[in-house]
MILUM-606278 format. One record per residue (C-alpha): residue number from 1; residue in one letter; z negated, y negated, x negated. Coordinates in nm, 3 decimals. Example, Ala and Ser with C-alpha at 12.3 -4.5 7.8 and 13.67 -1.06 7.14 Angstrom:
BEGIN
+-----+------+---------+---------+---------+
: pos : code :      up :   north :    east :
+-----+------+---------+---------+---------+
:   1 :    A :  -0.780 :   0.450 :  -1.230 :
:   2 :    S :  -0.714 :   0.106 :  -1.367 :
+-----+------+---------+---------+---------+
This chain:
BEGIN
+-----+------+---------+---------+---------+
: pos : code :      up :   north :    east :
+-----+------+---------+---------+---------+
:   1 :    M :  -8.622 :  -5.074 : -15.057 :
:   2 :    N :  -8.490 :  -5.151 : -14.708 :
:   3 :    F :  -8.225 :  -5.380 : -14.855 :
:   4 :    F :  -8.110 :  -5.092 : -15.076 :
:   5 :    R :  -8.079 :  -4.876 : -14.766 :
:   6 :    L :  -7.851 :  -5.141 : -14.621 :
:   7 :    M :  -7.631 :  -5.154 : -14.932 :
:   8 :    R :  -7.571 :  -4.775 : -14.967 :
:   9 :    P :  -7.631 :  -4.765 : -15.347 :
:  10 :    A :  -7.466 :  -4.422 : -15.391 :
:  11 :    N :  -7.141 :  -4.576 : -15.267 :
:  12 :    I :  -7.175 :  -4.877 : -15.494 :
:  13 :    V :  -7.182 :  -4.646 : -15.795 :
:  14 :    T :  -6.839 :  -4.517 : -15.687 :
:  15 :    S :  -6.704 :  -4.873 : -15.675 :
:  16 :    V :  -6.819 :  -4.927 : -16.034 :
:  17 :    A :  -6.634 :  -4.606 : -16.126 :
:  18 :    D :  -6.319 :  -4.750 : -15.963 :
:  19 :    V :  -6.334 :  -5.061 : -16.177 :
:  20 :    L :  -6.403 :  -4.867 : -16.497 :
:  21 :    A :  -6.104 :  -4.644 : -16.418 :
:  22 :    G :  -5.889 :  -4.952 : -16.369 :
:  23 :    I :  -6.002 :  -5.091 : -16.703 :
:  24 :    A :  -5.912 :  -4.757 : -16.865 :
:  25 :    I :  -5.568 :  -4.767 : -16.700 :
:  26 :    S :  -5.511 :  -5.112 : -16.847 :
:  27 :    G :  -5.567 :  -4.972 : -17.199 :
:  28 :    Y :  -5.854 :  -5.213 : -17.262 :
:  29 :    F :  -6.083 :  -4.941 : -17.397 :
:  30 :    L :  -5.820 :  -4.848 : -17.657 :
:  31 :    T :  -5.838 :  -5.185 : -17.833 :
:  32 :    I :  -5.995 :  -5.181 : -18.179 :
:  33 :    E :  -6.267 :  -5.438 : -18.104 :
:  34 :    T :  -6.352 :  -5.410 : -17.737 :
:  35 :    D :  -6.544 :  -5.703 : -17.588 :
:  36 :    Y :  -6.770 :  -5.555 : -17.320 :
:  37 :    F :  -6.859 :  -5.883 : -17.151 :
:  38 :    P :  -6.551 :  -5.870 : -16.923 :
:  39 :    V :  -6.631 :  -5.506 : -16.843 :
:  40 :    I :  -6.986 :  -5.595 : -16.740 :
:  41 :    M :  -6.872 :  -5.892 : -16.530 :
:  42 :    L :  -6.613 :  -5.687 : -16.344 :
:  43 :    C :  -6.877 :  -5.422 : -16.272 :
:  44 :    I :  -7.107 :  -5.695 : -16.137 :
:  45 :    A :  -6.815 :  -5.824 : -15.930 :
:  46 :    T :  -6.749 :  -5.490 : -15.764 :
:  47 :    I :  -7.121 :  -5.433 : -15.699 :
:  48 :    G :  -7.134 :  -5.763 : -15.514 :
:  49 :    L :  -6.809 :  -5.709 : -15.325 :
:  50 :    Y :  -6.878 :  -5.350 : -15.219 :
:  51 :    G :  -7.244 :  -5.414 : -15.146 :
:  52 :    G :  -7.160 :  -5.721 : -14.938 :
:  53 :    G :  -6.891 :  -5.534 : -14.749 :
:  54 :    I :  -7.129 :  -5.250 : -14.664 :
:  55 :    V :  -7.399 :  -5.493 : -14.548 :
:  56 :    F :  -7.156 :  -5.671 : -14.314 :
:  57 :    N :  -7.047 :  -5.332 : -14.183 :
:  58 :    D :  -7.399 :  -5.286 : -14.047 :
:  59 :    V :  -7.418 :  -5.647 : -13.934 :
:  60 :    F :  -7.111 :  -5.612 : -13.713 :
:  61 :    D :  -7.224 :  -5.267 : -13.593 :
:  62 :    A :  -7.581 :  -5.371 : -13.514 :
:  63 :    D :  -7.549 :  -5.334 : -13.137 :
:  64 :    L :  -7.357 :  -5.007 : -13.154 :
:  65 :    D :  -7.600 :  -4.863 : -13.409 :
:  66 :    K :  -7.887 :  -4.917 : -13.166 :
:  67 :    I :  -7.727 :  -4.638 : -12.962 :
:  68 :    E :  -7.551 :  -4.415 : -13.216 :
:  69 :    R :  -7.751 :  -4.465 : -13.539 :
:  70 :    P :  -8.090 :  -4.617 : -13.457 :
:  71 :    E :  -8.226 :  -4.500 : -13.793 :
:  72 :    R :  -8.019 :  -4.758 : -13.982 :
:  73 :    A :  -8.198 :  -5.056 : -14.138 :
:  74 :    I :  -8.103 :  -5.324 : -13.882 :
:  75 :    P :  -8.152 :  -5.139 : -13.550 :
:  76 :    S :  -8.473 :  -4.980 : -13.679 :
:  77 :    G :  -8.612 :  -5.328 : -13.750 :
:  78 :    A :  -8.655 :  -5.266 : -14.122 :
:  79 :    V :  -8.420 :  -5.558 : -14.196 :
:  80 :    K :  -8.367 :  -5.855 : -13.967 :
:  81 :    L :  -8.010 :  -5.942 : -13.869 :
:  82 :    N :  -8.021 :  -6.291 : -14.022 :
:  83 :    E :  -8.160 :  -6.145 : -14.345 :
:  84 :    A :  -7.871 :  -5.899 : -14.359 :
:  85 :    I :  -7.618 :  -6.179 : -14.304 :
:  86 :    L :  -7.766 :  -6.383 : -14.589 :
:  87 :    L :  -7.773 :  -6.081 : -14.820 :
:  88 :    G :  -7.412 :  -5.989 : -14.739 :
:  89 :    A :  -7.289 :  -6.344 : -14.795 :
:  90 :    F :  -7.478 :  -6.371 : -15.124 :
:  91 :    L :  -7.335 :  -6.042 : -15.251 :
:  92 :    L :  -6.975 :  -6.126 : -15.160 :
:  93 :    L :  -6.991 :  -6.475 : -15.313 :
:  94 :    S :  -7.159 :  -6.340 : -15.626 :
:  95 :    G :  -6.887 :  -6.077 : -15.661 :
:  96 :    I :  -6.611 :  -6.335 : -15.630 :
:  97 :    A :  -6.782 :  -6.568 : -15.880 :
:  98 :    A :  -6.826 :  -6.287 : -16.134 :
:  99 :    A :  -6.457 :  -6.196 : -16.107 :
: 100 :    F :  -6.349 :  -6.557 : -16.168 :
: 101 :    T :  -6.539 :  -6.557 : -16.499 :
: 102 :    I :  -6.277 :  -6.311 : -16.626 :
: 103 :    A :  -5.955 :  -6.466 : -16.497 :
: 104 :    A :  -5.813 :  -6.649 : -16.198 :
: 105 :    L :  -5.612 :  -6.335 : -16.113 :
: 106 :    S :  -5.930 :  -6.125 : -16.104 :
: 107 :    G :  -6.092 :  -6.386 : -15.881 :
: 108 :    I :  -5.799 :  -6.383 : -15.639 :
: 109 :    I :  -5.817 :  -6.003 : -15.614 :
: 110 :    A :  -6.191 :  -6.033 : -15.546 :
: 111 :    I :  -6.125 :  -6.281 : -15.265 :
: 112 :    L :  -5.872 :  -6.040 : -15.115 :
: 113 :    I :  -6.124 :  -5.755 : -15.133 :
: 114 :    A :  -6.387 :  -5.966 : -14.955 :
: 115 :    F :  -6.134 :  -6.076 : -14.690 :
: 116 :    F :  -6.013 :  -5.725 : -14.614 :
: 117 :    A :  -6.370 :  -5.589 : -14.614 :
: 118 :    L :  -6.469 :  -5.841 : -14.347 :
: 119 :    L :  -6.146 :  -5.778 : -14.157 :
: 120 :    Y :  -6.223 :  -5.408 : -14.153 :
: 121 :    N :  -6.582 :  -5.455 : -14.043 :
: 122 :    K :  -6.500 :  -5.694 : -13.760 :
: 123 :    Y :  -6.169 :  -5.567 : -13.624 :
: 124 :    A :  -5.972 :  -5.296 : -13.807 :
: 125 :    K :  -6.236 :  -5.021 : -13.800 :
: 126 :    H :  -6.187 :  -4.987 : -13.427 :
: 127 :    H :  -5.820 :  -4.896 : -13.472 :
: 128 :    S :  -5.738 :  -4.533 : -13.554 :
: 129 :    F :  -5.457 :  -4.625 : -13.797 :
: 130 :    L :  -5.527 :  -4.981 : -13.915 :
: 131 :    G :  -5.893 :  -4.897 : -13.988 :
: 132 :    P :  -5.824 :  -4.629 : -14.250 :
: 133 :    L :  -5.535 :  -4.835 : -14.391 :
: 134 :    N :  -5.756 :  -5.144 : -14.424 :
: 135 :    M :  -6.037 :  -4.951 : -14.594 :
: 136 :    G :  -5.791 :  -4.785 : -14.830 :
: 137 :    L :  -5.650 :  -5.125 : -14.920 :
: 138 :    C :  -5.997 :  -5.241 : -15.022 :
: 139 :    R :  -6.035 :  -4.945 : -15.259 :
: 140 :    G :  -5.686 :  -4.988 : -15.399 :
: 141 :    L :  -5.760 :  -5.354 : -15.474 :
: 142 :    N :  -6.090 :  -5.249 : -15.633 :
: 143 :    L :  -5.903 :  -5.027 : -15.879 :
: 144 :    L :  -5.664 :  -5.314 : -15.952 :
: 145 :    L :  -5.961 :  -5.545 : -16.007 :
: 146 :    G :  -6.038 :  -5.332 : -16.311 :
: 147 :    V :  -5.674 :  -5.326 : -16.425 :
: 148 :    S :  -5.666 :  -5.709 : -16.402 :
: 149 :    I :  -5.875 :  -5.729 : -16.719 :
: 150 :    I :  -5.531 :  -5.731 : -16.888 :
: 151 :    A :  -5.279 :  -5.926 : -16.680 :
: 152 :    S :  -4.972 :  -5.756 : -16.826 :
: 153 :    A :  -5.118 :  -5.413 : -16.743 :
: 154 :    L :  -5.155 :  -5.518 : -16.379 :
: 155 :    Q :  -4.784 :  -5.602 : -16.368 :
: 156 :    E :  -4.703 :  -5.256 : -16.501 :
: 157 :    W :  -4.946 :  -5.039 : -16.303 :
: 158 :    Y :  -5.003 :  -5.228 : -15.977 :
: 159 :    F :  -4.846 :  -4.944 : -15.776 :
: 160 :    L :  -5.136 :  -4.714 : -15.870 :
: 161 :    G :  -5.338 :  -4.901 : -15.611 :
: 162 :    L :  -5.155 :  -4.685 : -15.357 :
: 163 :    I :  -5.337 :  -4.370 : -15.471 :
: 164 :    P :  -5.692 :  -4.476 : -15.378 :
: 165 :    L :  -5.543 :  -4.636 : -15.066 :
: 166 :    I :  -5.408 :  -4.297 : -14.957 :
: 167 :    Y :  -5.729 :  -4.120 : -15.055 :
: 168 :    I :  -5.960 :  -4.358 : -14.870 :
: 169 :    F :  -5.721 :  -4.362 : -14.575 :
: 170 :    S :  -5.774 :  -3.987 : -14.549 :
: 171 :    I :  -6.156 :  -4.010 : -14.579 :
: 172 :    T :  -6.177 :  -4.290 : -14.322 :
: 173 :    M :  -5.952 :  -4.099 : -14.084 :
: 174 :    I :  -6.168 :  -3.788 : -14.121 :
: 175 :    S :  -6.487 :  -3.993 : -14.067 :
: 176 :    Q :  -6.373 :  -4.102 : -13.721 :
: 177 :    G :  -6.508 :  -3.772 : -13.587 :
: 178 :    E :  -6.839 :  -3.795 : -13.772 :
: 179 :    V :  -7.053 :  -3.888 : -13.470 :
: 180 :    H :  -6.898 :  -3.685 : -13.189 :
: 181 :    G :  -6.688 :  -3.427 : -13.373 :
: 182 :    S :  -6.311 :  -3.422 : -13.416 :
: 183 :    N :  -5.996 :  -3.229 : -13.344 :
: 184 :    R :  -5.854 :  -3.033 : -13.633 :
: 185 :    N :  -5.531 :  -3.234 : -13.655 :
: 186 :    K :  -5.699 :  -3.524 : -13.835 :
: 187 :    L :  -5.872 :  -3.284 : -14.071 :
: 188 :    Y :  -5.545 :  -3.109 : -14.155 :
: 189 :    A :  -5.383 :  -3.449 : -14.210 :
: 190 :    G :  -5.669 :  -3.541 : -14.441 :
: 191 :    A :  -5.621 :  -3.220 : -14.639 :
: 192 :    F :  -5.250 :  -3.298 : -14.677 :
: 193 :    L :  -5.325 :  -3.649 : -14.807 :
: 194 :    Y :  -5.579 :  -3.504 : -15.050 :
: 195 :    L :  -5.306 :  -3.276 : -15.186 :
: 196 :    L :  -5.073 :  -3.573 : -15.217 :
: 197 :    V :  -5.330 :  -3.763 : -15.424 :
: 198 :    I :  -5.396 :  -3.467 : -15.655 :
: 199 :    S :  -5.022 :  -3.403 : -15.696 :
: 200 :    S :  -4.970 :  -3.766 : -15.799 :
: 201 :    M :  -5.245 :  -3.742 : -16.057 :
: 202 :    L :  -5.106 :  -3.418 : -16.196 :
: 203 :    Y :  -4.758 :  -3.569 : -16.220 :
: 204 :    L :  -4.884 :  -3.869 : -16.418 :
: 205 :    S :  -5.094 :  -3.646 : -16.644 :
: 206 :    F :  -4.786 :  -3.436 : -16.729 :
: 207 :    N :  -4.580 :  -3.751 : -16.777 :
: 208 :    K :  -4.832 :  -3.901 : -17.020 :
: 209 :    G :  -4.909 :  -3.574 : -17.200 :
: 210 :    Q :  -5.276 :  -3.568 : -17.097 :
: 211 :    V :  -5.271 :  -3.276 : -16.855 :
: 212 :    I :  -5.528 :  -3.057 : -17.036 :
: 213 :    I :  -5.803 :  -3.317 : -17.053 :
: 214 :    A :  -5.719 :  -3.444 : -16.705 :
: 215 :    L :  -5.761 :  -3.095 : -16.556 :
: 216 :    F :  -6.124 :  -3.092 : -16.670 :
: 217 :    F :  -6.183 :  -3.361 : -16.408 :
: 218 :    I :  -5.913 :  -3.290 : -16.150 :
: 219 :    I :  -6.024 :  -2.930 : -16.088 :
: 220 :    P :  -6.390 :  -3.011 : -16.005 :
: 221 :    F :  -6.267 :  -3.311 : -15.805 :
: 222 :    A :  -6.044 :  -3.085 : -15.593 :
: 223 :    W :  -6.323 :  -2.829 : -15.545 :
: 224 :    M :  -6.572 :  -3.095 : -15.443 :
: 225 :    I :  -6.351 :  -3.247 : -15.172 :
: 226 :    F :  -6.181 :  -2.938 : -15.032 :
: 227 :    R :  -6.484 :  -2.710 : -14.998 :
: 228 :    P :  -6.666 :  -2.917 : -14.732 :
: 229 :    L :  -6.336 :  -3.015 : -14.569 :
: 230 :    F :  -6.241 :  -2.649 : -14.514 :
: 231 :    I :  -6.584 :  -2.590 : -14.358 :
: 232 :    A :  -6.523 :  -2.886 : -14.125 :
: 233 :    I :  -6.179 :  -2.753 : -14.034 :
: 234 :    K :  -6.335 :  -2.418 : -13.946 :
: 235 :    E :  -6.607 :  -2.585 : -13.739 :
: 236 :    P :  -6.513 :  -2.950 : -13.659 :
: 237 :    L :  -6.866 :  -3.056 : -13.570 :
: 238 :    G :  -7.010 :  -3.398 : -13.647 :
: 239 :    K :  -7.253 :  -3.269 : -13.911 :
: 240 :    N :  -6.978 :  -3.080 : -14.099 :
: 241 :    I :  -6.745 :  -3.378 : -14.086 :
: 242 :    G :  -7.026 :  -3.599 : -14.216 :
: 243 :    K :  -7.070 :  -3.368 : -14.515 :
: 244 :    A :  -6.695 :  -3.374 : -14.583 :
: 245 :    V :  -6.692 :  -3.754 : -14.571 :
: 246 :    K :  -6.996 :  -3.778 : -14.799 :
: 247 :    A :  -6.832 :  -3.542 : -15.050 :
: 248 :    G :  -6.508 :  -3.741 : -15.034 :
: 249 :    V :  -6.685 :  -4.067 : -15.113 :
: 250 :    I :  -6.899 :  -3.932 : -15.398 :
: 251 :    S :  -6.600 :  -3.744 : -15.544 :
: 252 :    L :  -6.429 :  -4.077 : -15.612 :
: 253 :    I :  -6.624 :  -4.074 : -15.937 :
: 254 :    L :  -6.446 :  -3.760 : -16.057 :
: 255 :    M :  -6.112 :  -3.899 : -15.946 :
: 256 :    D :  -6.179 :  -4.216 : -16.145 :
: 257 :    A :  -6.283 :  -4.007 : -16.446 :
: 258 :    A :  -5.954 :  -3.821 : -16.415 :
: 259 :    W :  -5.762 :  -4.150 : -16.416 :
: 260 :    S :  -5.931 :  -4.248 : -16.740 :
: 261 :    A :  -5.839 :  -3.913 : -16.895 :
: 262 :    V :  -5.479 :  -3.943 : -16.776 :
: 263 :    F :  -5.450 :  -4.280 : -16.950 :
: 264 :    G :  -5.586 :  -4.160 : -17.284 :
: 265 :    S :  -5.951 :  -4.269 : -17.260 :
: 266 :    P :  -6.148 :  -3.940 : -17.259 :
: 267 :    V :  -6.470 :  -4.110 : -17.371 :
: 268 :    A :  -6.448 :  -4.349 : -17.077 :
: 269 :    A :  -6.371 :  -4.049 : -16.853 :
: 270 :    I :  -6.690 :  -3.874 : -16.964 :
: 271 :    C :  -6.895 :  -4.192 : -16.916 :
: 272 :    I :  -6.757 :  -4.233 : -16.564 :
: 273 :    A :  -6.822 :  -3.866 : -16.483 :
: 274 :    L :  -7.185 :  -3.917 : -16.590 :
: 275 :    L :  -7.219 :  -4.157 : -16.298 :
: 276 :    L :  -7.186 :  -3.859 : -16.063 :
: 277 :    P :  -7.545 :  -3.731 : -16.106 :
: 278 :    L :  -7.671 :  -4.085 : -16.043 :
: 279 :    S :  -7.464 :  -4.118 : -15.727 :
: 280 :    L :  -7.573 :  -3.774 : -15.603 :
: 281 :    W :  -7.937 :  -3.862 : -15.671 :
: 282 :    L :  -7.902 :  -4.186 : -15.476 :
: 283 :    A :  -7.717 :  -4.004 : -15.197 :
: 284 :    K :  -8.024 :  -3.787 : -15.140 :
: 285 :    R :  -8.240 :  -4.096 : -15.093 :
: 286 :    F :  -8.007 :  -4.337 : -14.917 :
: 287 :    A :  -7.738 :  -4.291 : -14.651 :
: 288 :    V :  -7.378 :  -4.266 : -14.769 :
: 289 :    T :  -7.209 :  -4.315 : -14.430 :
+-----+------+---------+---------+---------+
């Protein structure tokens, strides 16, 4: 159970949603005879990569967490530091190996995700601009990991990796005030970036003629992220910012469901959306941030 605390399982569910959305973007689910082995392996890959990245986040923050977050698994003594290092390394290597079973391109993307996750944990997180950018890059690559199930689709839709990059950039920027509170400027900037992400999704849904079905997911997505953010803007206290960050992370599932709807896979969109109750249930039992 303590190892699950370290891995933040509610967040891992959102990474699986990213990959499933990427697979939907590639058009893989629209094939007549879909082979689900590559889908399963890419889901295993993202579980390993995201889980390993989260574990190393706590490994590198072990000393700081003794002061700011003593309830976390490592500073509380629930998990030893060397055990966490071994777990993180195992998860990252397993994720990379699973991706290589699909294609060399998928494996290369997995290596990049692992590299940038470690870079963020060790160095970039301490920079107010490079930290959010680095974290967003990891999420953008995670979406593209799913798209890589069809190489030609990756060549066509690679630029969509910018959307989760922008979204996670905004969440990470907002989260910088989670412990001690924040000024409103970062929260307003986050709200603007949220609007940019939603506008991009609406534009693509109009362009592909899927706006009606996409709105079924975009509207609750917008409500879920903006409601706690507006509360945090009104009162920029650490607890309110933490709730806004938590909502932003969990809401990735609805954003990924919307992507699937935009690209003509409503069944996949519904399946992804059904991951939301699971993530919310896990979020009540394990930390999200």
